[in-house]
C-alpha positions, 0 to 999 in steps of 0.5 A: 158841532161844526158851527160851534167850532168855528165860532170859537176859532173866530172868537180867539183869533179876535182876541189875539189881534186885540191883544197884539194891537194893545201891546204895539200902542201902549209899549211905544218906544222912544229913542231920547233918553234925556229931556231937552229944555221943552217942558209944558204946564198942565191945563187940567188934571190928566193921567200920564200913560204908559203909551201914547193912546188914551186906552193905555194904562195910567202911570199916575195922575198929574195935576193942573198947574204941574210942570212936565219936562218933555223928552220927545214927541210922537203921532199915534196912528190916529194922528193924535200927538203926544210926548214922552215926559217926566213930572218935575221933581219925580222920576215918574215918566210916561206919555202925555196927550199934546191936548193936556198941556201948554208947551214952551220949547222945541221938542225932538221926534221920538224916533 
């Protein structure tokens, strides 16, 4: 009985930690509310994300050749660079990896 109780406690702790990591990673804030003059042109079709990590949820798919307006940039805990951006002609905003587009102009740090 004691072994089963201990196993349950460890599993519960691991689950709580994993949920906390996802919340910290996928709900990353930013300090800039409007884009500057920087923009990107998508290299292929990729998902705009809810946070600056591949594991975060998808906002929407963005097709090759689409312009995104860049608000700010950040580096995640895996040392990968992401931008907070809006898809041109829409109100759709989210995070996009630097690897997925060609950037034009200068960006700000998301803070």
